[in-house]
ChimeraX commands (.cxc) that place a marker at each C-alpha (Angstrom):
marker #1 position -4.43,1.26,-31.12 radius 0.5
marker #1 position -6.43,-0.82,-33.60 radius 0.5
marker #1 position -9.52,-0.34,-31.44 radius 0.5
marker #1 position -9.40,3.41,-32.10 radius 0.5
marker #1 position -8.86,2.98,-35.84 radius 0.5
marker #1 position -11.89,0.69,-36.15 radius 0.5
marker #1 position -13.98,2.91,-33.88 radius 0.5
marker #1 position -13.26,5.80,-36.23 radius 0.5
marker #1 position -14.74,3.85,-39.12 radius 0.5
marker #1 position -17.82,2.87,-37.12 radius 0.5
marker #1 position -18.53,6.42,-35.96 radius 0.5
marker #1 position -17.76,8.12,-39.28 radius 0.5
marker #1 position -20.48,9.82,-41.25 radius 0.5
marker #1 position -18.62,9.70,-44.58 radius 0.5
marker #1 position -20.50,7.49,-47.09 radius 0.5
marker #1 position -17.37,5.61,-48.28 radius 0.5
marker #1 position -16.63,4.60,-44.69 radius 0.5
marker #1 position -20.00,2.87,-44.48 radius 0.5
marker #1 position -18.54,0.18,-46.78 radius 0.5
marker #1 position -16.35,-0.78,-43.82 radius 0.5
marker #1 position -19.04,-0.55,-41.11 radius 0.5
marker #1 position -19.82,-4.26,-40.74 radius 0.5
marker #1 position -16.19,-5.45,-40.99 radius 0.5
marker #1 position -15.16,-2.78,-38.48 radius 0.5
marker #1 position -17.94,-3.89,-36.11 radius 0.5
marker #1 position -16.78,-7.48,-36.53 radius 0.5
marker #1 position -13.21,-6.60,-35.63 radius 0.5
marker #1 position -14.24,-4.37,-32.72 radius 0.5
marker #1 position -16.35,-7.23,-31.37 radius 0.5
marker #1 position -13.31,-9.49,-31.52 radius 0.5
marker #1 position -11.04,-6.90,-29.90 radius 0.5
marker #1 position -13.46,-6.19,-27.06 radius 0.5
marker #1 position -14.16,-9.87,-26.51 radius 0.5
marker #1 position -10.45,-10.68,-26.30 radius 0.5
marker #1 position -9.99,-7.83,-23.81 radius 0.5
marker #1 position -12.82,-9.12,-21.62 radius 0.5
marker #1 position -15.14,-6.20,-22.40 radius 0.5
marker #1 position -18.08,-8.47,-23.18 radius 0.5
marker #1 position -20.80,-5.81,-23.13 radius 0.5
marker #1 position -18.91,-3.76,-25.72 radius 0.5
marker #1 position -18.38,-6.90,-27.80 radius 0.5
marker #1 position -22.12,-7.59,-27.66 radius 0.5
marker #1 position -22.82,-4.09,-28.94 radius 0.5
marker #1 position -20.54,-4.47,-31.97 radius 0.5
marker #1 position -21.53,-8.04,-32.84 radius 0.5
marker #1 position -25.20,-7.04,-32.62 radius 0.5
marker #1 position -24.63,-4.10,-34.94 radius 0.5
marker #1 position -22.84,-6.36,-37.43 radius 0.5
marker #1 position -25.71,-8.85,-37.40 radius 0.5
marker #1 position -28.24,-6.05,-38.00 radius 0.5
marker #1 position -26.22,-4.42,-40.81 radius 0.5
marker #1 position -25.71,-7.74,-42.61 radius 0.5
marker #1 position -29.23,-9.09,-41.95 radius 0.5
marker #1 position -29.77,-9.66,-45.69 radius 0.5
marker #1 position -26.18,-10.46,-46.63 radius 0.5
marker #1 position -25.17,-12.61,-49.57 radius 0.5
marker #1 position -23.82,-16.11,-48.87 radius 0.5
marker #1 position -20.10,-15.22,-48.47 radius 0.5
marker #1 position -20.93,-12.53,-45.91 radius 0.5
marker #1 position -23.72,-14.54,-44.30 radius 0.5
marker #1 position -21.18,-17.01,-42.93 radius 0.5
marker #1 position -19.34,-14.18,-41.19 radius 0.5
marker #1 position -22.65,-12.78,-39.94 radius 0.5
marker #1 position -23.62,-16.22,-38.62 radius 0.5
marker #1 position -20.27,-16.51,-36.85 radius 0.5
marker #1 position -20.88,-13.16,-35.19 radius 0.5
marker #1 position -24.39,-14.31,-34.23 radius 0.5
marker #1 position -22.88,-17.41,-32.61 radius 0.5
marker #1 position -20.45,-15.27,-30.59 radius 0.5
marker #1 position -23.31,-12.94,-29.69 radius 0.5
marker #1 position -25.41,-15.84,-28.40 radius 0.5
marker #1 position -22.52,-17.13,-26.26 radius 0.5
marker #1 position -21.78,-13.69,-24.83 radius 0.5
marker #1 position -25.42,-12.95,-24.08 radius 0.5
marker #1 position -25.73,-16.29,-22.28 radius 0.5
marker #1 position -22.65,-15.43,-20.21 radius 0.5
marker #1 position -23.35,-11.75,-19.52 radius 0.5
marker #1 position -27.13,-11.88,-19.35 radius 0.5
marker #1 position -29.40,-9.00,-20.32 radius 0.5
marker #1 position -27.56,-5.84,-21.27 radius 0.5
marker #1 position -29.33,-2.50,-21.11 radius 0.5
marker #1 position -29.55,-0.60,-24.38 radius 0.5
marker #1 position -28.65,2.50,-22.35 radius 0.5
marker #1 position -25.45,0.81,-21.19 radius 0.5
marker #1 position -24.54,0.09,-24.81 radius 0.5
marker #1 position -25.43,3.55,-26.10 radius 0.5
marker #1 position -28.28,2.26,-28.29 radius 0.5
marker #1 position -30.91,4.74,-27.12 radius 0.5
marker link #1:1,2 radius 0.2
marker link #1:2,3 radius 0.2
marker link #1:3,4 radius 0.2
marker link #1:4,5 radius 0.2
marker link #1:5,6 radius 0.2
marker link #1:6,7 radius 0.2
marker link #1:7,8 radius 0.2
marker link #1:8,9 radius 0.2
marker link #1:9,10 radius 0.2
marker link #1:10,11 radius 0.2
marker link #1:11,12 radius 0.2
marker link #1:12,13 radius 0.2
marker link #1:13,14 radius 0.2
marker link #1:14,15 radius 0.2
marker link #1:15,16 radius 0.2
marker link #1:16,17 radius 0.2
marker link #1:17,18 radius 0.2
marker link #1:18,19 radius 0.2
marker link #1:19,20 radius 0.2
marker link #1:20,21 radius 0.2
marker link #1:21,22 radius 0.2
marker link #1:22,23 radius 0.2
marker link #1:23,24 radius 0.2
marker link #1:24,25 radius 0.2
marker link #1:25,26 radius 0.2
marker link #1:26,27 radius 0.2
marker link #1:27,28 radius 0.2
marker link #1:28,29 radius 0.2
marker link #1:29,30 radius 0.2
marker link #1:30,31 radius 0.2
marker link #1:31,32 radius 0.2
marker link #1:32,33 radius 0.2
marker link #1:33,34 radius 0.2
marker link #1:34,35 radius 0.2
marker link #1:35,36 radius 0.2
marker link #1:36,37 radius 0.2
marker link #1:37,38 radius 0.2
marker link #1:38,39 radius 0.2
marker link #1:39,40 radius 0.2
marker link #1:40,41 radius 0.2
marker link #1:41,42 radius 0.2
marker link #1:42,43 radius 0.2
marker link #1:43,44 radius 0.2
marker link #1:44,45 radius 0.2
marker link #1:45,46 radius 0.2
marker link #1:46,47 radius 0.2
marker link #1:47,48 radius 0.2
marker link #1:48,49 radius 0.2
marker link #1:49,50 radius 0.2
marker link #1:50,51 radius 0.2
marker link #1:51,52 radius 0.2
marker link #1:52,53 radius 0.2
marker link #1:53,54 radius 0.2
marker link #1:54,55 radius 0.2
marker link #1:55,56 radius 0.2
marker link #1:56,57 radius 0.2
marker link #1:57,58 radius 0.2
marker link #1:58,59 radius 0.2
marker link #1:59,60 radius 0.2
marker link #1:60,61 radius 0.2
marker link #1:61,62 radius 0.2
marker link #1:62,63 radius 0.2
marker link #1:63,64 radius 0.2
marker link #1:64,65 radius 0.2
marker link #1:65,66 radius 0.2
marker link #1:66,67 radius 0.2
marker link #1:67,68 radius 0.2
marker link #1:68,69 radius 0.2
marker link #1:69,70 radius 0.2
marker link #1:70,71 radius 0.2
marker link #1:71,72 radius 0.2
marker link #1:72,73 radius 0.2
marker link #1:73,74 radius 0.2
marker link #1:74,75 radius 0.2
marker link #1:75,76 radius 0.2
marker link #1:76,77 radius 0.2
marker link #1:77,78 radius 0.2
marker link #1:78,79 radius 0.2
marker link #1:79,80 radius 0.2
marker link #1:80,81 radius 0.2
marker link #1:81,82 radius 0.2
marker link #1:82,83 radius 0.2
marker link #1:83,84 radius 0.2
marker link #1:84,85 radius 0.2
marker link #1:85,86 radius 0.2
marker link #1:86,87 radius 0.2
marker link #1:87,88 radius 0.2
view
């Protein structure tokens, strides 16, 4: 259920929802990773890292944690096609 709530925030086009984009991507990455959907987790962690590329210090620690998870998942899964992740 939570997966669909967070996905709604990520896919929304409403400007206020963009405030929640990175945190929603973070949580979706965690949800997908816990469910064993590593390629989906990679997609969301990668998006979080890109959105918070220039984050202030408090958010940079969360971004760095997501980057660490991303590195581990990429090492495990290997190369993931951008077409597979919907990043065309």
